C-alpha positions as CSV (number, residue, x, y, z in Angstrom):
1,M,19.4,13.8,-47.6
2,K,21.8,12.5,-50.3
3,K,20.3,12.7,-53.8
4,L,19.9,9.3,-55.4
5,K,21.4,8.5,-58.8
6,L,18.4,7.1,-60.7
7,T,18.0,6.7,-64.5
8,D,15.7,8.8,-66.6
9,N,13.5,5.8,-67.0
10,A,13.3,5.2,-63.3
11,L,12.4,8.9,-62.7
12,T,9.7,8.7,-65.4
13,V,8.2,5.6,-63.8
14,L,8.2,7.0,-60.3
15,T,6.5,10.2,-61.5
16,K,4.1,8.8,-64.0
17,R,3.0,5.8,-62.0
18,D,2.0,7.6,-58.9
19,Y,4.8,6.3,-56.7
20,L,5.5,9.8,-55.5
21,K,3.0,11.6,-53.4
22,R,1.0,14.4,-54.9
23,D,-0.9,17.4,-53.6
24,K,-4.6,18.0,-54.0
25,D,-3.9,19.6,-57.4
26,G,-2.0,16.5,-58.7
27,R,1.4,18.1,-58.4
28,V,4.3,15.8,-57.3
29,V,5.4,16.9,-53.9
30,E,7.8,14.0,-53.0
31,T,11.3,13.1,-54.1
32,P,12.4,9.5,-54.6
33,E,14.6,9.9,-51.5
34,K,11.5,11.0,-49.5
35,M,9.5,8.1,-50.9
36,F,12.1,5.5,-49.7
37,R,12.3,7.3,-46.3
38,R,8.5,7.3,-46.0
39,V,8.3,3.5,-46.8
40,A,11.2,2.7,-44.5
41,Q,9.7,4.7,-41.6
42,A,6.3,3.1,-42.0
43,I,7.6,-0.5,-42.1
44,A,10.0,0.0,-39.3
45,Q,7.3,1.2,-37.0
46,V,6.0,-2.4,-36.8
47,E,9.0,-3.2,-34.6
48,K,7.3,-1.4,-31.7
49,Q,4.6,-4.1,-31.8
50,Y,7.2,-6.6,-30.8
51,G,8.8,-4.7,-27.9
52,A,11.4,-2.5,-29.7
53,N,12.0,1.0,-28.4
54,S,12.8,4.1,-30.4
55,R,16.5,3.3,-31.0
56,P,16.2,-0.1,-32.7
57,V,13.2,1.2,-34.6
58,K,15.3,4.0,-36.0
59,D,18.1,1.6,-36.8
60,W,15.8,-0.6,-38.8
61,E,14.4,2.4,-40.6
62,D,17.9,3.3,-41.7
63,K,18.7,-0.2,-42.8
64,F,15.5,-0.5,-44.8
65,Y,16.1,2.9,-46.3
66,Q,19.7,2.1,-47.3
67,A,18.7,-1.1,-49.0
68,M,16.0,0.6,-51.0
69,A,18.0,3.8,-51.8
70,N,21.0,1.7,-52.9
71,L,18.5,-0.3,-55.2
72,E,19.6,-3.5,-53.5
73,F,16.1,-4.5,-52.4
74,L,12.7,-3.2,-53.4
75,P,9.2,-4.2,-52.3
76,N,6.3,-4.6,-54.6
77,S,4.7,-1.4,-56.0
78,P,1.7,-1.2,-53.7
79,T,4.2,-0.9,-50.7
80,L,6.3,1.8,-52.4
81,M,3.1,3.7,-53.4
82,H,1.0,3.4,-50.2
83,A,3.2,2.8,-47.1
84,G,3.0,5.7,-44.8
85,T,-0.1,7.1,-46.5
86,K,-3.8,7.1,-45.5
87,F,-4.4,4.5,-48.2
88,N,-1.9,2.0,-46.8
89,Q,-2.9,-1.1,-48.9
90,L,0.5,-2.7,-49.3
91,S,-0.1,-6.2,-50.7
92,A,0.3,-7.1,-54.4
93,C,-1.8,-10.2,-54.9
94,F,-5.0,-11.8,-53.7
95,V,-7.2,-14.9,-54.3
96,L,-10.9,-14.9,-53.7
97,P,-13.4,-17.8,-53.6
98,L,-16.2,-18.2,-56.1
99,A,-19.3,-20.0,-54.8
100,D,-21.8,-21.7,-57.2
101,N,-24.7,-19.4,-56.6
102,L,-25.6,-15.9,-57.7
103,E,-25.2,-14.4,-54.2
104,G,-21.7,-15.8,-54.0
105,I,-20.7,-14.8,-57.5
106,F,-21.8,-11.2,-57.1
107,K,-20.2,-11.0,-53.6
108,S,-16.9,-12.1,-55.1
109,M,-17.3,-9.6,-58.0
110,E,-17.9,-6.8,-55.5
111,Q,-14.8,-7.9,-53.5
112,T,-12.7,-8.1,-56.6
113,A,-13.7,-4.6,-57.5
114,T,-12.7,-3.4,-54.0
115,I,-9.3,-5.1,-54.3
116,A,-8.7,-3.9,-57.8
117,R,-9.3,-0.3,-56.8
118,T,-6.5,-0.6,-54.3
119,G,-4.0,-1.8,-57.0
120,G,-4.0,-5.5,-56.1
121,G,-4.2,-8.4,-58.6
122,V,-6.9,-11.0,-58.1
123,G,-7.1,-14.7,-58.8
124,I,-10.5,-16.3,-59.4
125,P,-11.2,-20.1,-59.5
126,L,-13.9,-21.0,-61.9
127,S,-13.9,-24.8,-61.2
128,N,-16.7,-24.7,-58.7
129,L,-19.3,-23.3,-61.0
130,R,-21.8,-25.7,-62.7
131,A,-21.4,-26.3,-66.4
132,R,-23.3,-24.4,-69.0
133,G,-26.8,-25.9,-69.4
134,S,-27.0,-27.4,-65.9
135,R,-30.3,-27.3,-64.1
136,V,-30.9,-24.4,-61.6
137,R,-33.1,-25.9,-58.9
138,S,-34.5,-22.7,-57.6
139,T,-35.9,-21.5,-60.9
140,G,-36.0,-24.7,-63.0
141,G,-34.0,-22.9,-65.7
142,L,-30.5,-23.6,-67.1
143,T,-27.3,-22.0,-66.0
144,S,-25.3,-19.9,-68.4
145,G,-22.0,-21.5,-67.2
146,P,-18.6,-20.2,-66.0
147,I,-17.6,-18.4,-69.2
148,S,-20.5,-16.0,-69.0
149,F,-19.4,-15.0,-65.5
150,L,-15.8,-14.7,-66.6
151,Q,-17.1,-12.2,-69.2
152,L,-19.1,-10.4,-66.5
153,F,-16.0,-10.0,-64.3
154,N,-14.1,-8.8,-67.3
155,Q,-16.7,-6.1,-68.0
156,M,-16.5,-5.0,-64.3
157,A,-12.7,-4.6,-64.8
158,N,-13.4,-2.5,-68.0
159,V,-15.5,-0.1,-65.9
160,I,-12.8,0.3,-63.3
161,N,-10.2,0.8,-65.9
162,E,-12.1,3.7,-67.3
163,G,-11.6,5.7,-64.1
164,S,-8.3,4.4,-62.9
165,S,-4.6,5.0,-63.8
166,R,-3.9,1.4,-62.9
167,R,-5.1,-1.4,-65.1
168,V,-7.0,-4.3,-63.4
169,A,-5.0,-7.5,-63.4
170,M,-6.8,-10.9,-62.9
171,M,-6.2,-14.6,-63.2
172,A,-8.9,-17.2,-64.0
173,V,-8.1,-20.9,-63.6
174,M,-10.4,-23.8,-64.5
175,N,-9.8,-27.4,-63.6
176,V,-9.1,-29.6,-66.6
177,H,-11.8,-32.0,-65.4
178,H,-14.6,-29.4,-65.6
179,P,-17.2,-30.2,-68.3
180,D,-16.8,-26.7,-69.8
181,I,-13.1,-27.0,-70.2
182,M,-13.1,-26.7,-74.0
183,D,-15.1,-23.4,-73.7
184,F,-12.6,-22.1,-71.3
185,I,-9.6,-23.1,-73.5
186,F,-11.1,-21.0,-76.3
187,A,-12.3,-18.1,-74.0
188,K,-9.6,-15.8,-75.3
189,G,-9.9,-16.9,-78.9
190,V,-11.3,-13.6,-79.9
191,E,-8.8,-10.7,-79.7
192,E,-9.6,-8.4,-76.8
193,E,-12.2,-10.8,-75.3
194,V,-11.7,-11.2,-71.5
195,K,-8.6,-9.0,-72.0
196,N,-8.3,-8.2,-68.3
197,F,-7.6,-11.8,-67.5
198,N,-4.7,-14.1,-67.8
199,I,-6.2,-17.6,-68.0
200,S,-4.7,-21.0,-67.2
201,V,-5.9,-24.5,-67.2
202,G,-5.5,-26.2,-63.9
203,V,-4.2,-29.7,-64.8
204,T,-3.9,-32.8,-62.6
205,D,-1.5,-35.7,-62.5
206,V,-4.3,-37.9,-63.7
207,F,-4.8,-35.8,-66.8
208,M,-1.1,-35.6,-67.5
209,K,-0.6,-39.3,-67.2
210,A,-3.6,-39.8,-69.6
211,V,-1.9,-37.4,-72.0
212,L,1.3,-39.4,-72.0
213,A,-0.5,-42.7,-72.3
214,N,-2.9,-41.3,-75.0
215,K,-6.0,-42.3,-72.9
216,D,-9.3,-40.8,-72.1
217,Y,-10.0,-39.0,-68.8
218,D,-13.1,-38.0,-66.8
219,L,-15.0,-34.7,-67.0
220,I,-16.7,-34.3,-63.6
221,A,-19.7,-32.2,-62.6
222,P,-18.5,-29.9,-59.8
223,E,-21.9,-29.8,-58.1
224,S,-22.3,-33.6,-57.7
225,G,-18.9,-35.2,-58.3
226,A,-20.4,-37.4,-61.0
227,V,-18.5,-38.3,-64.2
228,V,-20.6,-36.7,-67.0
229,K,-18.3,-37.5,-70.0
230,R,-14.9,-38.9,-71.0
231,M,-12.6,-37.2,-73.4
232,S,-9.3,-37.8,-75.1
233,A,-6.7,-36.2,-72.9
234,R,-4.3,-35.8,-75.8
235,R,-7.0,-34.0,-77.8
236,V,-7.6,-31.6,-75.0
237,M,-3.8,-31.1,-74.6
238,D,-3.6,-30.4,-78.3
239,M,-6.3,-27.7,-78.1
240,I,-4.6,-26.1,-75.1
241,T,-1.3,-25.9,-76.9
242,F,-2.8,-24.8,-80.2
243,Q,-4.6,-21.9,-78.5
244,A,-1.4,-21.0,-76.6
245,W,0.5,-21.0,-79.9
246,K,-2.1,-18.8,-81.5
247,T,-2.9,-16.3,-78.7
248,A,-0.4,-17.0,-75.8
249,D,-3.4,-18.2,-73.7
250,P,-4.1,-20.4,-71.8
251,G,-1.2,-21.2,-69.7
252,M,-1.0,-24.2,-67.3
253,V,-0.9,-24.5,-63.6
254,F,-0.1,-27.9,-62.1
255,L,-2.6,-28.1,-59.3
256,D,-1.4,-31.4,-57.7
257,K,2.2,-30.1,-57.6
258,M,1.0,-26.8,-56.0
259,N,-1.1,-28.6,-53.4
260,A,1.5,-31.2,-52.6
261,G,4.0,-28.3,-51.9
262,S,1.5,-26.1,-50.0
263,P,2.7,-25.9,-46.4
264,V,-0.8,-25.1,-45.2
265,N,-2.8,-27.7,-47.1
266,H,-4.6,-28.5,-43.8
267,L,-6.3,-25.1,-44.1
268,G,-7.6,-25.5,-47.7
269,K,-7.0,-26.4,-51.3
270,I,-5.2,-24.4,-53.9
271,E,-7.5,-23.8,-56.9
272,T,-5.9,-20.7,-58.5
273,T,-3.0,-18.3,-58.3
274,N,-2.4,-14.6,-58.4
275,P,-2.4,-13.0,-62.0
276,C,1.2,-13.9,-62.8
277,G,1.2,-17.4,-61.4
278,E,3.9,-17.1,-58.8
279,Q,1.7,-17.2,-55.8
280,P,-0.6,-20.2,-55.3
281,L,-3.0,-18.9,-52.6
282,L,-5.9,-20.1,-50.6
283,P,-9.2,-18.2,-50.7
284,Y,-8.8,-14.8,-49.1
285,E,-5.0,-15.1,-48.8
286,S,-2.8,-12.3,-49.9
287,C,0.9,-12.0,-50.3
288,N,3.4,-9.1,-50.3
289,L,6.4,-9.4,-52.4
290,G,9.9,-8.0,-52.5
291,S,13.0,-8.6,-54.7
292,I,16.8,-8.6,-54.2
293,N,18.8,-7.0,-57.0
294,L,21.4,-9.7,-57.7
295,A,23.4,-7.3,-59.9
296,K,24.3,-5.6,-56.5
297,V,25.7,-8.7,-54.9
298,V,28.9,-9.0,-56.9
299,I,32.5,-8.5,-55.8
300,S,35.8,-8.5,-57.7
301,A,38.3,-11.1,-56.7
302,K,41.5,-12.1,-58.5
303,G,40.6,-10.2,-61.6
304,R,37.1,-11.6,-62.0
305,H,33.6,-11.1,-60.5
306,E,32.1,-13.4,-57.9
307,V,28.9,-13.6,-56.0
308,D,29.1,-11.7,-52.7
309,W,27.5,-14.4,-50.5
310,E,27.8,-12.4,-47.3
311,K,26.1,-9.4,-48.7
312,L,23.4,-11.6,-50.2
313,E,22.8,-13.1,-46.8
314,R,22.4,-9.7,-45.2
315,L,19.9,-8.7,-47.8
316,I,17.9,-11.9,-47.5
317,R,17.6,-11.5,-43.7
318,L,16.6,-7.9,-44.1
319,G,14.1,-8.7,-46.8
320,V,12.4,-11.4,-44.7
321,R,12.0,-9.0,-41.8
322,F,10.8,-6.2,-44.0
323,L,8.1,-8.3,-45.6
324,D,7.0,-9.8,-42.3
325,N,6.6,-6.3,-41.0
326,V,4.5,-5.4,-44.1
327,I,1.9,-8.0,-43.1
328,D,1.3,-6.1,-39.9
329,A,1.6,-2.6,-41.4
330,C,-0.9,-3.2,-44.2
331,T,-4.5,-2.1,-44.1
332,Y,-6.3,-4.9,-46.0
333,P,-9.3,-4.2,-48.3
334,L,-11.5,-6.9,-46.7
335,P,-11.7,-8.3,-43.1
336,E,-11.6,-11.8,-44.4
337,I,-8.3,-11.1,-46.1
338,D,-6.8,-9.5,-43.0
339,Q,-7.7,-12.7,-41.0
340,M,-6.5,-15.2,-43.5
341,T,-3.3,-13.3,-44.4
342,K,-2.3,-13.1,-40.7
343,T,-3.2,-16.8,-40.3
344,T,-0.6,-18.0,-42.8
345,R,1.7,-15.0,-43.0
346,K,3.0,-15.8,-46.5
347,I,5.8,-13.6,-47.8
348,G,7.4,-13.7,-51.3
349,L,11.1,-12.8,-51.2
350,G,12.3,-13.0,-54.8
351,V,15.1,-11.7,-57.0
352,M,15.7,-9.5,-60.0
353,G,18.9,-8.8,-62.0
354,W,19.6,-12.5,-62.6
355,A,20.6,-11.9,-66.3
356,D,22.8,-9.0,-65.2
357,L,24.6,-11.2,-62.6
358,L,25.2,-13.9,-65.3
359,V,26.7,-11.2,-67.6
360,L,29.0,-9.9,-64.8
361,L,30.1,-13.5,-64.1
362,K,30.5,-14.1,-67.9
363,V,28.2,-17.1,-67.7
364,P,25.9,-17.6,-70.7
365,Y,22.2,-17.8,-69.8
366,A,21.7,-20.9,-72.0
367,S,24.3,-23.1,-70.3
368,S,24.6,-25.8,-67.7
369,E,26.8,-23.6,-65.7
370,A,23.9,-21.0,-65.4
371,L,21.5,-23.7,-64.3
372,R,23.9,-24.9,-61.6
373,L,24.4,-21.4,-60.4
374,A,20.6,-20.8,-60.4
375,E,20.1,-23.8,-58.1
376,R,22.9,-22.7,-55.8
377,V,21.5,-19.1,-55.5
378,A,17.9,-20.3,-55.1
379,K,18.9,-22.8,-52.4
380,F,20.9,-20.2,-50.6
381,V,18.0,-17.7,-50.6
382,Q,15.6,-20.3,-49.4
383,N,17.8,-21.6,-46.6
384,I,18.7,-18.2,-45.2
385,A,15.1,-16.9,-45.6
386,R,13.8,-19.9,-43.6
387,E,16.5,-19.5,-41.0
388,E,15.5,-15.8,-40.6
389,S,11.8,-16.7,-40.4
390,Q,12.6,-19.2,-37.6
391,S,14.6,-16.5,-35.8
392,L,11.7,-14.1,-36.0
393,A,9.3,-16.8,-34.8
394,K,11.4,-17.2,-31.6
395,V,10.6,-13.6,-30.8
396,R,7.2,-12.9,-32.5
397,G,5.7,-16.4,-32.6
398,S,4.9,-18.8,-35.4
399,F,2.2,-18.1,-38.0
400,P,-1.2,-19.0,-36.3
401,G,-1.8,-21.8,-38.8
402,F,1.5,-23.5,-37.9
403,K,-0.1,-26.5,-36.0
404,G,-0.9,-29.2,-38.6
405,S,1.1,-27.5,-41.3
406,L,3.9,-29.2,-43.2
407,W,6.4,-27.4,-41.0
408,D,4.8,-28.9,-37.9
409,K,4.7,-32.4,-39.5
410,Q,8.3,-32.1,-40.5
411,G,9.4,-31.5,-37.0
412,Y,10.0,-27.8,-37.1
413,K,9.5,-26.1,-33.7
414,E,8.6,-22.7,-35.1
415,M,8.2,-20.8,-38.4
416,R,7.1,-17.2,-38.7
417,N,6.0,-17.4,-42.4
418,S,4.3,-20.3,-44.0
419,T,6.2,-19.5,-47.3
420,V,9.2,-17.3,-47.6
421,N,10.4,-17.2,-51.2
422,T,9.1,-16.8,-54.8
423,V,10.1,-15.4,-58.1
424,A,7.7,-12.6,-58.9
425,P,7.3,-10.2,-61.8
426,T,9.6,-7.2,-61.3
427,G,8.7,-5.3,-64.5
428,T,8.3,-1.9,-62.9
429,I,10.6,-2.2,-59.9
430,S,13.4,-3.5,-62.1
431,I,13.1,-0.4,-64.2
432,I,13.4,1.6,-61.0
433,A,16.5,-0.5,-60.0
434,N,17.9,-0.3,-63.6
435,C,18.4,-4.1,-63.7
436,S,17.1,-7.0,-65.7
437,S,13.7,-8.3,-64.6
438,G,13.2,-11.4,-62.4
439,I,15.0,-14.4,-63.7
440,E,14.4,-13.5,-67.4
441,P,17.2,-13.2,-69.9
442,L,18.1,-9.8,-71.2
443,F,15.2,-8.8,-73.5
444,A,17.2,-6.4,-75.8
445,L,20.6,-4.9,-75.9
446,T,19.2,-1.7,-77.3
447,Y,15.7,-0.2,-77.4
448,T,14.0,3.1,-78.1
449,R,12.9,5.1,-75.1
450,K,10.1,7.6,-75.5
451,N,9.8,10.1,-72.7
452,I,6.1,10.4,-72.0
453,L,6.7,13.6,-70.1
454,D,8.2,15.3,-73.2
455,V,5.6,17.0,-75.3
456,D,7.7,16.4,-78.4
457,N,7.8,12.7,-77.5
458,T,11.6,12.6,-78.0
459,E,13.1,9.2,-78.9
460,L,16.4,8.1,-77.5
461,V,18.3,4.8,-78.2
462,E,19.1,3.2,-74.9
463,V,22.0,0.7,-74.8
464,N,22.4,-1.9,-72.2
465,Q,25.2,-0.5,-70.0
466,L,26.9,-3.8,-69.4
467,F,27.1,-4.5,-73.1
468,A,28.3,-1.0,-73.9
469,A,31.1,-1.3,-71.3
470,T,32.1,-4.7,-72.6
471,A,32.1,-3.4,-76.2
472,K,34.2,-0.4,-75.3
473,K,36.6,-2.6,-73.4
474,G,36.9,-5.0,-76.3
475,K,37.2,-2.1,-78.7
476,F,34.3,-3.1,-81.0
477,Y,31.9,-0.4,-79.8
478,N,30.7,1.9,-82.6
479,Q,27.5,3.7,-83.6
480,A,27.0,1.5,-86.7
481,L,27.0,-1.6,-84.6
482,M,24.5,-0.1,-82.1
483,K,22.2,0.8,-85.0
484,Q,22.4,-2.7,-86.3
485,I,21.6,-4.1,-82.8
486,S,18.6,-1.7,-82.5
487,E,17.2,-3.2,-85.7
488,T,17.7,-6.8,-84.8
489,G,17.4,-6.7,-81.0
490,G,20.5,-8.9,-80.4
491,I,24.0,-9.6,-81.7
492,D,23.6,-13.1,-83.0
493,G,25.0,-13.2,-86.5
494,L,26.5,-9.7,-86.4
495,A,30.1,-9.4,-87.6
496,G,32.7,-7.8,-85.4
497,V,31.4,-9.2,-82.1
498,P,33.6,-12.0,-80.5
499,K,31.9,-15.4,-80.2
500,D,32.2,-15.6,-76.4
501,I,30.6,-12.2,-76.1
502,K,27.7,-13.3,-78.3
503,E,27.1,-16.3,-76.0
504,V,27.1,-14.2,-72.8
505,F,24.8,-11.4,-74.2
506,K,22.2,-13.6,-75.9
507,V,18.8,-12.0,-75.6
508,S,15.5,-13.7,-75.0
509,H,14.5,-14.4,-78.6
510,E,18.0,-15.9,-79.3
511,I,17.6,-18.5,-76.5
512,G,15.9,-21.8,-77.2
513,W,12.7,-22.4,-75.3
514,E,14.2,-25.5,-73.7
515,W,16.7,-23.3,-71.8
516,H,13.8,-21.0,-70.7
517,V,12.0,-24.0,-69.2
518,K,15.1,-25.5,-67.6
519,M,16.0,-22.2,-66.0
520,Q,12.5,-21.9,-64.5
521,A,12.8,-25.5,-63.2
522,A,16.2,-24.8,-61.7
523,W,14.8,-22.0,-59.6
524,Q,11.5,-23.8,-58.8
525,K,13.5,-26.6,-57.1
526,Y,14.2,-24.2,-54.2
527,I,11.1,-22.0,-54.2
528,D,8.4,-22.3,-51.6
529,A,5.7,-20.7,-53.8
530,A,6.1,-20.6,-57.6
531,V,8.0,-18.9,-60.4
532,S,6.6,-16.2,-62.7
533,K,8.4,-16.5,-66.1
534,T,7.5,-16.3,-69.7
535,I,8.8,-19.1,-72.0
536,N,9.6,-17.2,-75.2
537,L,9.4,-19.0,-78.5
538,S,10.3,-17.9,-82.0
539,H,7.7,-16.9,-84.5
540,E,8.4,-20.1,-86.4
541,A,7.7,-22.3,-83.4
542,T,4.9,-24.9,-83.9
543,P,2.0,-26.0,-81.7
544,D,4.1,-29.2,-81.1
545,D,6.9,-27.0,-79.7
546,I,4.4,-25.5,-77.3
547,R,3.2,-28.9,-76.3
548,D,6.7,-30.1,-75.7
549,A,7.4,-27.0,-73.6
550,Y,4.3,-27.7,-71.4
551,L,5.4,-31.4,-71.0
552,L,8.9,-30.4,-70.1
553,A,7.7,-28.0,-67.5
554,Y,5.6,-30.7,-66.0
555,E,8.3,-33.3,-66.1
556,T,10.9,-30.9,-64.5
557,D,8.5,-30.1,-61.6
558,C,7.6,-26.5,-62.5
559,K,4.3,-25.4,-60.9
560,G,3.0,-23.7,-64.0
561,I,4.0,-22.4,-67.4
562,T,3.2,-19.3,-69.5
563,V,4.4,-19.1,-73.1
564,Y,4.7,-16.3,-75.6
565,R,5.3,-17.0,-79.3
566,D,6.6,-14.0,-81.2
567,G,3.8,-12.8,-83.4
568,S,1.0,-14.5,-81.6
569,K,-0.8,-11.2,-81.0
570,T,-2.8,-10.3,-84.1
571,K,-2.9,-6.6,-83.8
572,Q,0.6,-5.9,-84.9
573,V,2.7,-4.5,-87.7
574,L,6.2,-5.6,-88.6
575,N,8.8,-3.1,-89.6
576,A,10.7,-3.9,-92.8
577,G,14.0,-4.5,-91.0
578,G,14.7,-8.2,-90.6
579,G,11.3,-9.3,-91.7
580,S,10.8,-12.1,-94.2
581,A,8.6,-12.2,-97.2
582,G,6.1,-14.2,-95.2
583,Q,5.9,-11.6,-92.5
584,Q,4.2,-8.7,-94.3
585,P,2.9,-5.8,-92.2
586,M,-0.7,-6.1,-90.9
587,I,-2.3,-2.8,-90.1
588,D,-4.9,-2.4,-87.4
589,T,-7.3,0.4,-88.4
590,K,-7.5,1.8,-84.9
591,R,-3.9,1.5,-83.7
592,K,-0.5,0.6,-85.0
593,W,1.5,-2.3,-83.6
594,V,5.2,-2.6,-84.3
595,G,8.0,-5.1,-84.0
596,N,11.6,-5.2,-85.2
597,G,11.6,-8.3,-87.4
598,H,12.8,-10.8,-84.8
599,R,10.0,-10.2,-82.3
600,D,6.6,-8.6,-82.5
601,E,5.5,-6.2,-79.8
602,E,2.3,-4.4,-79.0
603,L,2.7,-0.7,-78.7
604,C,2.4,0.8,-75.2
605,P,-1.0,2.6,-75.1
606,E,0.6,5.5,-73.2
607,C,3.9,6.2,-74.8
608,G,4.0,4.2,-78.0
609,G,7.0,2.2,-76.9
610,E,7.5,-1.5,-77.3
611,L,5.8,-3.9,-74.8
612,T,7.9,-6.8,-73.8
613,F,6.2,-10.1,-72.9
614,K,7.9,-11.6,-69.9
615,E,7.2,-12.8,-66.4
616,G,3.6,-13.6,-67.4
617,C,2.7,-10.0,-68.3
618,A,3.4,-7.2,-70.7
619,T,5.6,-4.3,-69.6
620,C,6.9,-1.2,-71.4
621,L,10.6,-0.7,-71.1
622,A,10.2,3.0,-71.9
623,C,7.7,4.3,-69.4
624,G,7.0,1.5,-67.0
625,Y,3.4,0.8,-68.1
626,S,2.4,-2.8,-67.2
627,R,-0.7,-4.9,-67.7
628,C,0.0,-6.5,-64.4
629,L,0.8,-3.3,-62.4
630,I,1.6,-5.3,-59.3
631,S,5.3,-5.6,-59.6
């Protein structure tokens, strides 16, 4: 078996994150090559269920293996970790219902714990729970309200985290019309409170129109449907954006847009999403994800790089088939999830390496040309993925919930998967593939890598290879420049770097938030599910900037938005380099937190490296640690 060429970072992630099989004593007994072969073999076996004999099964195994080994396509982490093992839980994300009674609440908590132990992320809807102070008919007492149960779920996650190598990732969404919405907005106002949750306000078109018109809107009791109060929509919006400015939470999900675009809205209503927001799911639905590395679909023609559309099409078709097979190969943590997942057969084929592709094409991320290309690529992925799903349906049948679905109403004869594409977090698998994550810009051109397997914790300065090659070709590469970049994070304002190169290699914190939102909207236009992306803002951004970003996301038909303002985490310390007089170091007495002057990062709890905030979660570039742990 040919040895793969993986980076040190990739090998560290595969070893440390339990991707590779271990023996009973905890020793790694699997190589990356064997891991990819194990996964390919397990997923290809599903072909037998649809009449394939041994020859085509082996052919598909080889095709799946080559795509993964060449780092052209990678499935989500649970599939890489568990396919072909006794554990065999392959899905990344789940949504559970939450009934308004103690039995239902504690049933959902038990189910959440069961899923979390398998490495899956869970979305929880809080909107059905009665408001704090409501009467409990069975006892005559008063309910403690949704936030108390949010805290209870968070404590459950803390207990699981104590005995697990994978951190629990959860999402809580509350409808903006809920009487306790103000309590929810401030639920993460205290540092570390409900830290295992991302939280988002579920907003409606009625609310957003009231915001724009500066009018009041209704707060509605979920148990009765009665209007219990009216509030200023603009005041609520101001509180949401202030808290997001201050703490990076809450985000927003646009519930009416999600439900209008749901192809299976005849089966239920979308009330929440998975932890990173890219999968609006019905209760007990799950979704398995996989991403195509766009940096691998480039060809040279007439002295310049172009998108290799033929190769991209092959990878799309392979990815759809692979992910459809995963649905059947997976051993689900709950029977209800097994049934609902196979009823809708949602898959999430996404991309990574978008920023790398733009660099190779010499297209600035913050440009109209990049937005046009984003729409073209997204539309191509969606069209080919849908074609392949229809082709599979001709042989395997449509998803069981097809009748009455939007596909049925639009005149389609068959469709294997109710949704086919998404843009998911790729924090960990993009490290394995050595490419930029999702559709995010480049985060940094240099960063410090700390090898967590090295007892001396050796630090090495990693340089973006595309930038290094460009600098050497342009004859402006030197160690002094690299040191400068490591201190600032980017090249904006540095002497000796040509202007056109600065435009192409702008990193996240050098790009205006408007371009972040526009890029998300460009992709969302041709995405069945949703897009996981962080809208990065400078430390100097105001709450008004956050509000404008939320409004722009709504107006451009995004399905949700997550923001991160540099420095909005309080437990941080700024290095002297690049810091202003107004940004003095703040020391946490328990741990240190560092940044590099232009951006503030929380230190990775495992290796001490920088955590980057993107794709709705925090990921360590050095060792692959992620708070989401589902990518």
